PAZAPA-4460 file (N, C-alpha, C; in steps of 0.05 Angstrom, whole numbers, plus 32768, in hexadecimal, padded with zeros to 4 digits):
% residues 302
    n_x    n_y    n_z   ca_x   ca_y   ca_z    c_x    c_y    c_z   seq   type   mol
   81FE   7FB8   8010   81E5   7FBB   7FFE   81CF   7FAF   8010     1      M     A
   81B6   7FBF   8010   819F   7FBD   801B   8191   7FB3   8013     2      L     A
   8185   7F9B   8011   816C   7F8A   8004   8154   7F87   801E     3      Q     A
   813E   7F94   800C   812A   7F90   801B   810F   7F7C   8002     4      I     A
   810E   7F62   8014   80F4   7F52   8008   80D4   7F5B   8010     5      D     A
   80CB   7F67   8005   80B0   7F6F   800D   809E   7F53   800A     6      F     A
   809C   7F46   8018   8093   7F27   8013   8076   7F1D   800E     7      I     A
   8064   7F18   7FF2   804D   7F0F   7FF3   8048   7EFC   7FF8     8      N     A
   8038   7F09   801D   8024   7EF9   802B   8013   7EF9   8029     9      V     A
   8006   7EFE   8015   7FEB   7F04   8007   7FE3   7F1E   801E    10      G     A
   7FCA   7F1C   8025   7FB6   7F3A   8035   7FC8   7F35   8052    11      S     A
   7FE0   7F45   8053   7FF4   7F51   8064   8008   7F5D   8064    12      G     A
   801E   7F59   8074   8038   7F6B   8073   8050   7F55   8079    13      D     A
   8064   7F58   8074   807A   7F50   807C   8096   7F52   806A    14      A     A
   80A2   7F62   8073   80BE   7F6D   8064   80D0   7F64   8073    15      A     A
   80EA   7F52   8068   80FF   7F4C   8066   8114   7F5E   8063    16      L     A
   8126   7F67   8075   8143   7F77   806E   8152   7F60   8069    17      L     A
   816B   7F6F   8062   8183   7F5E   8065   818D   7F7D   805C    18      R     A
   81B6   7F78   806B   81C8   7F7D   8062   81DF   7F73   8071    19      V     A
   81F9   7F6F   8061   8205   7F5F   806E   81FF   7F48   8078    20      N     A
   8203   7F3F   8092   81F6   7F29   80A1   81E4   7F2C   80AB    21      D     A
   81DA   7F4A   80B0   81C7   7F53   80C1   81A7   7F4D   80B5    22      Y     A
   8195   7F44   80BD   817A   7F38   80B1   8167   7F4A   80C6    23      A     A
   8148   7F52   80C3   8139   7F5C   80CA   8126   7F5A   80C4    24      A     A
   8108   7F4F   80CE   80EF   7F46   80C3   80DE   7F61   80CC    25      L     A
   80D6   7F6F   80BA   80BA   7F83   80BF   809D   7F7F   80C0    26      I     A
   808A   7F6B   80D1   8079   7F62   80D1   807B   7F45   80C4    27      D     A
   8062   7F33   80CC   806F   7F11   80D3   8051   7F0C   80BB    28      C     A
   8045   7F1C   80B3   802D   7F0E   809E   8017   7F0C   80AF    29      G     A
   800C   7EF8   80A2   7FE5   7EEF   80B1   7FEF   7ECC   80B7    30      N     A
   7FE4   7EBB   80C1   7FE4   7E9D   80CD   7FEC   7E94   80B9    31      V     A
   7FD4   7E9B   80A1   7FD8   7E8C   8082   7FD8   7E9F   8073    32      T     A
   7FDA   7E97   8057   7FDE   7EAA   8040   7FBF   7EAC   8034    33      V     A
   7FB2   7EA7   803F   7F94   7EA5   802B   7F95   7E9D   8018    34      G     A
   7F7D   7E9F   800E   7F76   7E8C   7FF4   7F81   7E99   7FD9    35      E     A
   7F98   7E84   7FCC   7F9F   7E90   7FBB   7F98   7E89   7FA7    36      C     A
   7F97   7E92   7F89   7F93   7E8B   7F70   7FAA   7E7B   7F5B    37      R     A
   7FA1   7E78   7F4C   7FB3   7E61   7F38   7FCE   7E7B   7F37    38      P     A
   7FDC   7E6D   7F33   7FFD   7E79   7F2A   8003   7E8E   7F4A    39      G     A
   7FF1   7E8E   7F5C   7FF9   7EA4   7F6F   801A   7E91   7F7D    40      S     A
   8026   7EAC   7F87   803A   7EA6   7F93   8047   7EB2   7FAF    41      A     A
   8030   7EAF   7FBC   8025   7EB6   7FD6   803D   7EA2   7FE8    42      R     A
   8045   7EAD   7FF9   805B   7E9B   8009   8056   7EA6   802C    43      I     A
   8055   7E98   8043   8052   7E98   8050   8077   7EA7   8062    44      M     A
   8072   7EBC   8072   8096   7EC7   8076   809E   7EBA   8081    45      A     A
   809A   7E9D   808D   80AA   7E8B   8099   80B4   7E75   8087    46      A     A
   80AC   7E6F   8072   80B5   7E66   8057   80C5   7E7C   804A    47      D     A
   80C5   7E89   8047   80D5   7E9C   8033   80F0   7EA0   8048    48      F     A
   80EF   7EA3   805F   810B   7EAA   8067   8119   7E88   8065    49      L     A
   8107   7E76   806D   811A   7E57   8063   811E   7E54   804A    50      R     A
   8111   7E63   803A   811A   7E5C   801C   8131   7E73   8019    51      E     A
   812E   7E82   8020   8148   7E99   8023   815E   7E91   802F    52      E     A
   8162   7E73   8040   8177   7E71   804B   817E   7E84   806C    53      G     A
   8161   7E98   8074   8164   7EA3   8087   8164   7E98   80A7    54      I     A
   8173   7E8A   80BD   8171   7E80   80CD   8174   7E94   80E9    55      T     A
   817F   7EB4   80E3   8180   7EBC   80F7   816D   7EDC   80F3    56      R     A
   815D   7EE4   8108   8156   7EFC   80FD   8166   7F13   8114    57      L     A
   816E   7F21   810E   817B   7F35   8122   8158   7F43   8130    58      D     A
   814F   7F52   8121   8136   7F5A   812B   811B   7F56   8121    59      L     A
   8104   7F56   8138   80E7   7F50   811C   80DB   7F69   8130    60      V     A
   80C6   7F77   8115   80BE   7F93   811E   80A3   7F88   811D    61      V     A
   808F   7F86   8131   8072   7F88   8129   806A   7FA1   8134    62      L     A
   8059   7FA7   811D   804F   7FCB   8119   8037   7FCF   8125    63      T     A
   802B   7FBA   8129   8011   7FB5   8138   8003   7F9E   813B    64      H     A
   7FEF   7F97   8142   7FE2   7F89   8158   7FCB   7F79   813B    65      L     A
   7FC1   7F84   8129   7FBC   7F6E   8111   7FC9   7F5B   810A    66      H     A
   7FB5   7F42   8103   7FBD   7F24   8103   7FC5   7F2B   80E1    67      R     A
   7FC6   7F45   80CE   7FD2   7F35   80B3   7FF2   7F49   80BF    68      D     A
   7FF6   7F52   80CE   8018   7F52   80DC   8025   7F44   80E9    69      H     A
   8018   7F35   8102   8018   7F2E   8117   8018   7F04   8117    70      I     A
   8008   7F07   80FE   7FFD   7EE8   80FD   8012   7ED2   80F9    71      G     A
   802B   7ED5   80E3   803A   7EC4   80E5   8050   7ECC   80F4    72      G     A
   804A   7ED7   810A   806C   7ED8   8124   8072   7EC5   8134    73      F     A
   8059   7EAC   8137   8063   7E9C   813F   807B   7E88   812A    74      Q     A
   8062   7E85   8116   8079   7E74   8102   8094   7E7C   80F8    75      A     A
   8091   7E9A   8103   80B1   7E9E   80F9   80C3   7E9F   8112    76      V     A
   80C2   7E9B   812A   80CA   7E8B   8145   80CD   7E6B   8139    77      L     A
   80BB   7E69   812C   80C4   7E3E   812E   80DA   7E41   8117    78      E     A
   80DB   7E59   8103   80E7   7E4F   80EB   8109   7E5B   80F5    79      A     A
   810F   7E6E   8108   8127   7E75   8108   8125   7E87   811D    80      V     A
   8145   7E8E   8121   814F   7E8F   813D   8143   7EB0   8137    81      Q     A
   8138   7EBA   8154   812C   7EDF   8151   8138   7EE6   816B    82      V     A
   8150   7EFB   8167   8156   7F02   817B   8150   7F22   8188    83      C     A
   8141   7F31   8181   8130   7F39   8186   8113   7F47   8176    84      E     A
   8108   7F56   8196   80E3   7F57   8180   80E3   7F70   8187    85      V     A
   80D5   7F88   817B   80C7   7F96   8182   80AA   7FA1   817C    86      W     A
   8099   7FA5   8194   8081   7F9F   8194   8071   7FB5   8199    87      T     A
   805B   7FBF   819B   804F   7FDA   81A3   8048   7FD2   81B7    88      N     A
   803D   7FBC   81BE   8028   7FAA   81D3   8035   7F95   81E4    89      Y     A
   803A   7F95   81FB   804C   7F83   820C   8045   7F81   8223    90      L     A
   8030   7F6B   8225   8025   7F62   823F   8038   7F60   825A    91      P     A
   8026   7F60   8272   8037   7F5A   828A   803F   7F37   827A    92      D     A
   8051   7F29   8282   804E   7F0F   8275   8047   7EFA   828A    93      A     A
   803B   7F0A   82A1   8028   7EF5   82AF   800A   7EED   82A4    94      A     A
   8009   7F01   828B   7FF2   7EF9   8282   7FF0   7EF0   825A    95      L     A
   800F   7EE6   8254   800F   7EDE   8243   8002   7EC1   823E    96      W     A
   7FF9   7EAF   8254   7FF2   7E9F   824E   7FCE   7E9B   8253    97      D     A
   7FCD   7EB0   8251   7FA3   7EB6   8257   7FA1   7EAE   823D    98      A     A
   7F85   7EA7   823A   7F73   7EA4   8228   7F60   7EC0   821B    99      V     A
   7F62   7ED3   820E   7F50   7EE2   8208   7F33   7EDE   8201   100      P     A
   7F25   7EE5   8213   7F0C   7EEC   8215   7EFA   7EFD   820A   101      D     A
   7EF4   7EFF   81F1   7EE4   7F13   81F2   7ECC   7F12   81E3   102      I     A
   7EB2   7F17   81F1   7E98   7F08   81E4   7E91   7F0B   81C5   103      P     A
   7E7D   7F0D   81BB   7E7A   7F06   81A8   7E63   7F1C   81A3   104      E     A
   7E5F   7F22   81BD   7E49   7F39   81B1   7E58   7F55   81B9   105      S     A
   7E74   7F52   81B5   7E82   7F71   81B5   7E84   7F7D   819A   106      Y     A
   7E85   7F95   818D   7E8D   7F97   8177   7E9F   7F87   816B   107      P     A
   7EA3   7F8E   814F   7EB8   7F7C   813C   7ECE   7F85   8141   108      K     A
   7EDB   7FA2   814A   7EF5   7FA3   8148   7F04   7F9E   8169   109      K     A
   7EE9   7F98   817F   7EFA   7F90   8199   7EF6   7F69   8195   110      A     A
   7EF0   7F64   8187   7EED   7F43   817B   7F0D   7F3D   8172   111      R     A
   7F0E   7F4D   8157   7F23   7F46   8150   7F3C   7F4A   8160   112      G     A
   7F3B   7F61   8175   7F54   7F5B   818A   7F55   7F44   8195   113      L     A
   7F4A   7F38   819E   7F49   7F1C   81A4   7F54   7F08   819D   114      G     A
   7F4B   7F08   817C   7F56   7EF7   816F   7F74   7EFD   8166   115      K     A
   7F7C   7F1A   8163   7F98   7F1C   8169   7FA7   7F22   817F   116      S     A
   7F9D   7F1B   819A   7FA9   7F12   81A7   7FAF   7EED   81B8   117      L     A
   7F9C   7EE6   81A0   7F9F   7EC7   81A7   7FA8   7EBE   8196   118      G     A
   7FB7   7ECE   817D   7FD3   7EC1   8171   7FED   7EC8   8179   119      V     A
   7FE5   7EDF   8187   800B   7EF2   8195   800E   7EEC   81AB   120      Y     A
   7FFD   7EDF   81BC   800B   7ED1   81DB   8014   7EBC   81D0   121      L     A
   800D   7EB0   81C9   8022   7E8D   81C7   803C   7E99   81BB   122      P     A
   803A   7EAA   81AA   804D   7EB6   819E   8066   7EB4   81AE   123      A     A
   805B   7ECF   81B9   806A   7EDE   81D6   8075   7ECA   81E2   124      L     A
   8061   7EBC   81E6   8073   7E99   81FE   808C   7E92   81F6   125      C     A
   8087   7E89   81DD   8097   7E79   81CD   80B0   7E8C   81C8   126      L     A
   80A6   7EA7   81C9   80C1   7EBB   81C4   80D6   7EBC   81E1   127      A     A
   80C7   7EBB   81F7   80D2   7EBB   8212   80E0   7E9A   8215   128      R     A
   80D2   7E8C   8209   80D9   7E71   8212   80FB   7E71   81FE   129      A     A
   8100   7E7F   81EA   8116   7E81   81D8   8128   7E93   81DE   130      Q     A
   8121   7EA0   81EE   8134   7EB8   8202   8135   7ED1   81F5   131      G     A
   8126   7ED6   81E0   811A   7EEA   81CB   811A   7F05   81DB   132      V     A
   8128   7F18   81D2   812A   7F2F   81E3   810E   7F41   81D7   133      R     A
   80FD   7F53   81E9   80E9   7F58   81E7   80DF   7F6F   81EF   134      L     A
   80DD   7F86   81D6   80E2   7F9D   81E3   80C9   7FAF   81DC   135      R     A
   80B2   7FC1   81EB   809E   7FCD   81E7   80AB   7FE4   81E0   136      E     A
   80A0   7FEF   81C2   80A7   800F   81BB   8090   8016   81BC   137      V     A
   8089   802B   81D3   8071   803B   81CE   8078   8063   81CC   138      T     A
   808B   8064   81C1   809A   8083   81B9   80B1   807E   81A8   139      H     A
   80B4   8091   8199   80BE   8093   817F   80E5   808F   8188   140      P     A
   80EC   8086   8179   8108   8075   817F   811F   808C   815F   141      L     A
   8139   8093   816F   8142   80A0   815B   8165   8096   8156   142      R     A
   816A   809C   8144   8187   8093   813F   818F   8076   814A   143      D     A
   8181   8067   813A   8188   8043   814D   8198   8042   812E   144      L     A
   81AC   802F   8137   81C5   8024   8125   81B6   8006   8124   145      V     A
   81AF   800A   810F   81AB   7FE1   8108   81C2   7FD4   8107   146      L     A
   81D2   7FDA   80EE   81E6   7FCB   80DF   81F9   7FE1   80CE   147      A     A
   820F   7FE3   80D6   821C   7FEB   80CD   8216   800A   80BF   148      G     A
   820A   800D   80A7   8205   8028   8099   81EB   8027   809F   149      E     A
   81D3   8010   80A5   81B9   800F   80A2   81B2   801F   80C5   150      L     A
   81A0   8033   80C2   8191   803E   80DA   817B   803E   80DA   151      A     A
   816F   8042   80F2   8150   8043   80F8   8148   805C   8100   152      A     A
   8129   8068   80FC   8121   8077   8112   8104   805F   8118   153      E     A
   80F9   8064   812B   80D8   805C   812F   80C7   8075   8137   154      V     A
   80B0   8078   812A   809A   808F   8130   808C   807A   8136   155      E     A
   807E   8087   814C   805A   807F   814F   8043   8091   815D   156      C     A
   803C   8090   8160   8014   809F   816F   8024   80A4   818D   157      L     A
   8015   80B5   8199   801F   80C7   81B7   8020   80AE   81C4   158      A     A
   802E   80AF   81D3   8032   8090   81F3   8014   8097   81FA   159      E     A
   8001   80A8   8206   7FE7   809D   8207   7FD5   8086   81F1   160      D     A
   7FE4   808A   81DD   7FD2   8074   81CA   7FD8   805B   81D5   161      V     A
   7FED   804C   81D5   7FFC   803A   81E1   7FF0   8032   81FB   162      Y     A
   7FF0   8049   8211   7FE7   8040   8225   7FCB   803B   8231   163      R     A
   7FC4   8043   821E   7F9D   803F   821D   7F9C   8024   820E   164      R     A
   7FB1   8017   81F8   7FAC   8001   81F8   7FB1   7FF2   8203   165      Q     A
   7FC9   7FF1   8212   7FD6   7FE3   8225   7FBF   7FDB   823E   166      H     A
   7FB9   7FEB   8245   7F9F   7FE9   8259   7F89   7FD4   8253   167      D     A
   7F7C   7FE4   823F   7F6F   7FD3   8231   7F71   7FB0   822C   168      A     A
   7F8A   7FB3   821D   7F88   7F93   8221   7F99   7F88   8237   169      L     A
   7F9C   7F8F   8249   7FA9   7F7E   8260   7F8C   7F7D   8274   170      D     A
   7F7B   7F8A   826F   7F64   7F90   827E   7F59   7F75   826E   171      E     A
   7F52   7F75   8259   7F4C   7F5B   8248   7F51   7F43   8256   172      A     A
   7F70   7F41   8257   7F7B   7F29   8254   7F78   7F1D   8280   173      L     A
   7F79   7F33   8284   7F6C   7F2A   82A1   7F4F   7F24   82A7   174      Q     A
   7F45   7F24   8294   7F26   7F16   829B   7F12   7F2E   8298   175      G     A
   7F13   7F4B   828D   7F01   7F5F   8299   7F06   7F6F   8283   176      R     A
   7EF8   7F65   8269   7EFB   7F73   8250   7EE1   7F89   8247   177      P     A
   7EE9   7FA2   8243   7EDF   7FB2   8242   7ED0   7FB9   8228   178      D     A
   7EC4   7FBF   8219   7EB3   7FAE   81FE   7EBA   7FD3   81EB   179      A     A
   7EB8   7FE6   81FF   7EBB   8009   81F3   7ED8   800A   81F7   180      Q     A
   7EF0   8000   8207   7F07   8007   8201   7F12   7FFB   81F3   181      A     A
   7F0A   7FDC   81F1   7F15   7FD7   81D5   7F16   7FCD   81BE   182      L     A
   7EF0   7FE0   81BF   7EE9   7FE6   819D   7EFB   7FFF   8196   183      Q     A
   7EFE   8016   81A9   7F14   8026   81A2   7F33   8029   819F   184      A     A
   7F3A   8013   81AD   7F56   800B   81AA   7F57   7FFD   8190   185      V     A
   7F43   7FE9   8183   7F3F   7FDB   816A   7F42   7FED   8152   186      G     A
   7F31   8005   8157   7F2C   8024   8149   7F47   802B   8141   187      A     A
   7F55   8026   8150   7F6F   8036   8149   7F89   8025   8142   188      A     A
   7F8F   8005   8144   7F9A   8000   8142   7FB3   7FFF   812F   189      L     A
   7FA5   800A   8112   7FB1   8016   80FB   7FC0   802A   8105   190      N     A
   7FBB   8041   810D   7FC0   8055   810F   7FDB   8051   8128   191      E     A
   7FDB   8044   813F   7FEE   803D   8148   800B   802B   813D   192      A     A
   8005   8024   8128   8026   801B   811C   8035   8023   8120   193      S     A
   804A   8011   8127   8066   8023   8129   8074   8029   810E   194      L     A
   807F   8039   8109   8084   8041   80ED   80AA   803F   80EB   195      R     A
   80AF   8032   80D9   80CA   803F   80DD   80CC   8045   80BF   196      L     A
   80EB   8058   80C3   80F8   8069   80AD   8112   805A   80B1   197      R     A
   8126   804E   80A0   8141   803E   809D   814A   8054   8087   198      L     A
   816B   8056   8096   817B   8068   807D   818C   8056   807B   199      T     A
   8190   804E   805E   81A7   8044   8055   81C2   8050   8047   200      Y     A
   81E1   8062   8046   81E8   806E   8033   81E1   807E   8025   201      H     A
   81C9   8097   8036   81BE   80AC   802E   819D   80AB   8026   202      G     A
   8197   8093   801C   8184   8087   801A   8168   8082   802E   203      Q     A
   8151   8085   8029   8140   807D   8038   8127   806C   803A   204      S     A
   8125   805B   804D   8112   8043   8041   80F3   804D   8059   205      V     A
   80DC   804E   8051   80C0   8056   806A   80AE   8042   8062   206      V     A
   80B5   8031   807D   80A4   8013   8081   8086   8023   8095   207      L     A
   8074   8028   8085   805E   8036   809A   8049   801F   80A5   208      A     A
   804B   8014   80A6   803E   8002   80B9   801E   7FFA   80A8   209      G     A
   8009   8000   80B8   7FF4   8009   80AF   7FDD   8020   80BB   210      D     A
   7FF8   8036   80BA   7FF3   8050   80C0   7FE7   805A   80B2   211      A     A
   7FD1   806A   80BA   7FC6   8079   80A1   7FD7   808D   809D   212      Y     A
   7FD6   809B   8081   7FE5   80AC   807B   7FE1   80C9   808D   213      G     A
   7FCC   80C9   8090   7FB6   80E3   809E   7FCA   80E8   80B5   214      A     A
   7FD1   80D0   80C9   7FE1   80D5   80DF   7FF7   80E0   80E5   215      C     A
   800B   80DB   80D0   8020   80EA   80C9   802E   80EE   80B8   216      W     A
   8022   8100   80A2   8020   810F   808C   802E   8129   8095   217      Q     A
   8032   8139   80A9   8038   8154   80A7   8051   8144   80B4   218      E     A
   805A   812B   80BA   8080   812B   80C2   8084   8118   80AB   219      E     A
   807D   811B   8090   8085   8113   807A   80A1   8113   806F   220      A     A
   80B0   8101   8065   80C6   810E   8062   80D0   80FC   8040   221      R     A
   80E2   810A   8034   80E0   80FB   8018   80F3   80E1   8019   222      P     A
   80EC   80CC   8010   80F5   80B4   800F   80FC   80A5   7FF6   223      C     A
   810C   808D   7FF6   8115   8081   7FE0   8103   8072   7FE1   224      T     A
   80FC   805F   7FF2   80E1   8043   7FF3   80CD   804D   8006   225      V     A
   80BC   8044   8000   80A3   8042   8012   8095   8027   8005   226      F     A
   8090   8024   801F   8075   800D   802B   8056   8019   8034   227      K     A
   8049   8011   8023   8035   8026   801E   8028   8010   8034   228      V     A
   8019   802E   804C   8004   8021   8062   7FEA   8014   805A   229      P     A
   7FE1   8003   8068   7FC9   7FEF   806A   7FC2   7FED   804B   230      H     A
   7FCB   7FE1   803B   7FCE   7FD4   8026   7FC6   7FE5   800A   231      H     A
   7FD1   8001   800E   7FCA   800A   7FFE   7FA9   8017   7FF4   232      G     A
   7FA1   8011   800D   7F7E   8022   8019   7F75   8036   800A   233      S     A
   7F63   8041   800E   7F62   805E   8005   7F63   8073   8024   234      D     A
   7F6A   8061   8039   7F75   8071   804A   7F97   8075   8053   235      K     A
   7FA2   8068   8048   7FBE   8068   803F   7FC9   807D   8038   236      A     A
   7FC2   8094   802D   7FD5   80A9   8027   7FC6   80B6   800F   237      L     A
   7FBF   80D7   8013   7FBF   80E2   7FFD   7FCD   80EE   7FF0   238      G     A
   7FCA   8101   7FD6   7FD9   8107   7FC1   7FF3   8119   7FD1   239      K     A
   7FEB   8127   7FE2   7FFF   8136   7FF2   8015   8126   7FF9   240      E     A
   800D   8113   800D   8021   8105   8019   802C   80F6   800A   241      L     A
   802C   80E8   7FEE   802F   80DC   7FD9   8048   80ED   7FCA   242      A     A
   8045   810A   7FCE   805A   8120   7FCC   8064   8123   7FD8   243      Q     A
   8060   812F   7FF2   8079   8128   8000   8090   8119   800B   244      R     A
   8082   80FD   8000   8093   80E1   8006   809F   80E0   7FE8   245      L     A
   809D   80E5   7FD7   80A3   80E8   7FC1   80BD   80C7   7FB7   246      S     A
   80AD   80B3   7FC0   80BC   80A0   7FB9   80C5   8093   7FA6   247      P     A
   80E0   8092   7FA0   80E8   8083   7F85   80D7   8064   7F7E   248      E     A
   80D4   8060   7F91   80C3   803A   7F98   80B1   803F   7FA4   249      I     A
   809E   8031   7FA5   8081   802F   7FB7   807F   800E   7FBD   250      S     A
   807E   7FFE   7FCE   8073   7FEF   7FC8   805C   7FE5   7FE3   251      V     A
   803F   7FDA   7FD0   802C   7FD0   7FE2   8022   7FBA   7FE2   252      I     A
   8024   7FB4   8000   8021   7F93   8003   8004   7F97   800A   253      S     A
   7FFC   7F81   7FEF   7FE0   7F81   7FFD   7FDB   7F66   7FE4   254      C     A
   7FBE   7F51   7FF2   7FB9   7F3D   7FE1   7FA7   7F3F   7FCC   255      G     A
   7FA2   7F37   7FB1   7F9D   7F39   7F9A   7F82   7F36   7F9E   256      A     A
   7F72   7F41   7F91   7F57   7F2F   7F93   7F45   7F35   7FA6   257      Y     A
   7F46   7F4E   7FB6   7F3F   7F5C   7FC6   7F26   7F6E   7FC0   258      R     A
   7F0F   7F70   7FC7   7EFF   7F7B   7FC5   7EF3   7F94   7FD0   259      E     A
   7F11   7FA0   7FE3   7F06   7FAD   7FF1   7F1F   7FD0   7FEC   260      D     A
   7F1A   7FCC   7FD6   7F2D   7FE6   7FCA   7F4A   7FE2   7FD6   261      G     A
   7F58   7FD0   7FDD   7F70   7FCF   7FD6   7F7F   7FBF   7FD1   262      R     A
   7F95   7FD0   7FBE   7F96   7FE7   7FC9   7F82   7FF8   7FAB   263      P     A
   7F84   8016   7FB6   7F6E   802B   7FAD   7F7F   8033   7F97   264      D     A
   7F73   8032   7F7D   7F7C   803E   7F6A   7F82   805E   7F69   265      P     A
   7F76   806D   7F79   7F86   808F   7F7D   7F9D   8087   7F8C   266      A     A
   7F9F   8077   7FA2   7FB2   8079   7FA9   7FC9   806D   7F92   267      V     A
   7FCD   8059   7F84   7FE0   804F   7F76   7FE7   8067   7F5E   268      V     A
   7FD5   8071   7F52   7FD7   808F   7F45   7FE7   809D   7F55   269      S     A
   7FE0   80A5   7F69   7FEB   80BB   7F79   8006   80B4   7F7D   270      W     A
   8014   809F   7F82   8031   8091   7F8B   803B   8097   7F69   271      L     A
   802B   8090   7F5C   803C   8090   7F3C   8044   80A5   7F2F   272      R     A
   8034   80B5   7F38   8037   80D4   7F34   8049   80E2   7F48   273      E     A
   8052   80D8   7F55   8069   80DD   7F76   807F   80D5   7F68   274      A     A
   8086   80BA   7F5E   809C   80A7   7F60   809A   8097   7F4B   275      S     A
   8089   808E   7F3A   8086   8083   7F1F   8087   8064   7F24   276      G     A
   8097   8056   7F2F   8099   803F   7F39   8083   8034   7F55   277      E     A
   8074   801F   7F50   8061   801B   7F66   8062   7FFB   7F5B   278      V     A
   805C   7FEA   7F6E   805D   7FCC   7F71   804A   7FC8   7F86   279      Y     A
   803E   7FB4   7F7F   8028   7F9F   7F95   8045   7F8A   7F9C   280      C     A
   8038   7F7D   7FB5   8042   7F60   7FB5   8036   7F4A   7FA6   281      T     A
   8018   7F4C   7F9E   8010   7F33   7F97   8001   7F46   7F7B   282      D     A
   7FFE   7F2E   7F71   7FED   7F39   7F57   7FD9   7F4F   7F59   283      A     A
   7FD6   7F65   7F5D   7FBE   7F70   7F5C   7FC0   7F7F   7F43   284      C     A
   7F9B   7F7E   7F3E   7F95   7F84   7F1E   7F8C   7FA9   7F20   285      E     A
   7F95   7FBB   7F2B   7F95   7FD0   7F27   7FA6   7FE2   7F10   286      V     A
   7F97   7FF4   7F06   7FAA   8008   7EFE   7FBB   8019   7F00   287      P     A
   7FD3   800F   7EF9   7FF5   801A   7EFB   8004   8003   7F05   288      G     A
   7FF8   7FF2   7F10   8003   7FD9   7F1C   8007   7FC1   7F02   289      L     A
   801D   7FB5   7F01   8023   7F98   7EF4   8015   7F82   7EF8   290      S     A
   8005   7F7F   7F0B   7FF8   7F61   7F0C   800A   7F52   7F11   291      G     A
   8024   7F56   7F17   803B   7F39   7F16   8031   7F1F   7F29   292      E     A
   803B   7F06   7F25   8039   7F02   7F41   8057   7F03   7F53   293      N     A
   8054   7F08   7F69   806E   7F09   7F78   8074   7EF1   7F8C   294      H     A
   808A   7EF0   7F89   8091   7EE5   7FA7   8098   7EED   7FBE   295      R     A
   80A2   7F08   7FAF   80A8   7F28   7FC4   80B4   7F35   7FAC   296      A     A
   80A9   7F4E   7FB3   80B8   7F64   7FA3   80CB   7F70   7FB8   297      V     A
   80E5   7F64   7FA1   8101   7F73   7FB4   810B   7F83   7FA9   298      T     A
   8115   7F9D   7FBD   812A   7FB2   7FBE   8143   7FB5   7FC7   299      V     A
   8153   7FB6   7FB3   816B   7FB9   7FC2   8179   7FDA   7FC3   300      R     A
   8183   7FE7   7FC8   8191   8001   7FCF   81AF   7FFA   7FD0   301      L     A
   81C2   800C   7FC0   81D9   8006   7FCA   81ED   8018   7FD6   302      A     A
***
């Protein structure tokens, strides 16, 4: 049996995969779970692993560099043994001790990259000290056997997108930040997410990071379980993509009480039309969602 726990990390992403004695974590949530309302069951990814008795992760995938996906990475490294990490940005090891210095006068998305690097680099240093295998993924991967009947494909954008990301971030870490280049990278960060398609005994799971649906709609195939990108925002998907995927179960990882349209009621409606079952990790009060408090939304595939 494949069990997937979409952990309620608040406004972020973290999904634990388990089959037999294999375990993988796709994203690690944020540095904190944010403000919790009464009755909230939010939990840090690292604490969830401890409570579940997980002591080893065969794989951690960091889909992209936004803090709500990588912020909890260091805490995960401190909580369990991690064997391997996939990421779409791995700077030269000589730069891991750098302190990102992005001027406050730079545009918002450029400054956000500096803050992301500020939590990412110390985690890389810890991973190196622990002997974790680190792999930069900037092109599609096919026919990956993770464990027994669990296989994976990795989809992503064209390699030149990641080359520009690498160059802009490396320049910043070397003390030569370019406002325009960093802003461009920051603006494309969601689209550059690594996307996973897992297969297990004829069933499939699509974990789309934060990649807007318009970026990959044409290559979409039906799936059993769908982790909705970008917290169910209006950029997550349109009606056509929902119909192309026709997932039996859709899960939106999103913090309740947001005021920015995440999840978007239209997205929830399209998914319900296409699949019928839509869940949110937190207690989101949106038509078509239960509004329940979850520690995690758990899906099991036999």
